[in-house]
C-alpha positions, 0 to 999 in steps of 0.5 A: 715910703721913704725917699728914693736917693742917688749920690753921685761921687758918694764914695767919699767927701761931701758926697759920702756925707750927703749919703749917710745923712739921707740915709740916717733920714731914712732914705734908701740910698744908691752911692755912685762913684767913679771908684767902684771899691769906694762906692761899696764901702760907704753903701754897705756902712748906710745899708745902701746900693753901690754903683760904679762907673763914670757917670758924667757921660750920656751912656753912663748917666744912662746905665745910672738912672736905670740901675736906681730905678731898679734898686730904689723904684722912684728916684725921688731925689738926685744929688749931682755931687761928682766934681773935678777940680784941675789945679795948677796951670792958670789956663790949663789944658784942652783935655782939662777943660773937656773933663771939667766941663763934662763932669761939672756941668754936662753930667748935670745936664744929662742926668736931668734929661734923664730924669725931668720926663717921669717927674714932671708926669707926677709932678714931683721931683728933686734935683741937688747939684753941689756946686761951689762958692766958685760959682758965684764968685771965682777961683783962683789957680783953675779957670776951668773950675771957676767957669764950670762951677759957674755953668752948674749954678747957671744950670740949677737956676734954668731948671728952678725957673722953669719948672718949680711950679711944676713940682721941681725943687732944686737946689745948688751946694755953694761951699767954700773950702772942705776937708777933702781929697779935692782940697787936699790936692790943690796943695799950699795954694787952696791952704791959702785960699781956703784952709782958714775957713775949711769945714768938714763934709758933715757940715755940709750935709748939715747945711744941705738939710736945713735949706731942705727944711726952709725950701731954700735954693741956694745951699751956703755952708759958709754964710759969709759967701752971701755977703761976698756974692752981694759985694761982687755984684754991687762993686765988680771993679772993687771985688776984682782988685781985691782977688788980684791982690790975692792973686798976687799973694799965690804967685809969691808961693814957692810953686808959682 
């Protein structure tokens, strides 16, 4: 039987690309998105099932998992892809921090909590987190995004370290710039930080499937991120000096 796959944030961008790729591979896919119309469009395109609504809170996650089990039977793969990026003010508001924490970290925690009992009982399950290179490095211009993407990677690492011997596969997707609405919303700052190396969502999906075939935890659509990650660990002060130099460039932009 083909795999049952859930993709949150599947109405566009990386999520839609991942949903299309799984469907092309023969999976039965449930596309979840806060925007139900967008979820329906992608689901109709790939012959999948749509789910509209907020899937960050505990009740929303419970509804999603119940709907997915009804539509797909077993949930074999869960792609925790939905995310928010409150760019702008460096320190952001309480609401920005709360939203980023809820969507970028706790949605993953709640989904895993709902899925693990059944997965552990059958000795198989696949949890994919869409994080960011910001979760391995940092993200200038948005403290909430940077901090919560680190949290997303840390949670994925913990899941893998804790459950891989019991049949649970965990992967973390950590791209730099991707041509999505999120990058567009970052404006001129986003283009300066990520625009030159930005890739298309389909390239992220390709990198994911390559990593699945190779059994790798980290999915790096921008391979150079591995070198940056190593340089950061080897000499944090040099790394921070370079990032501060880039910050000073950002502050020269007209909207700084």
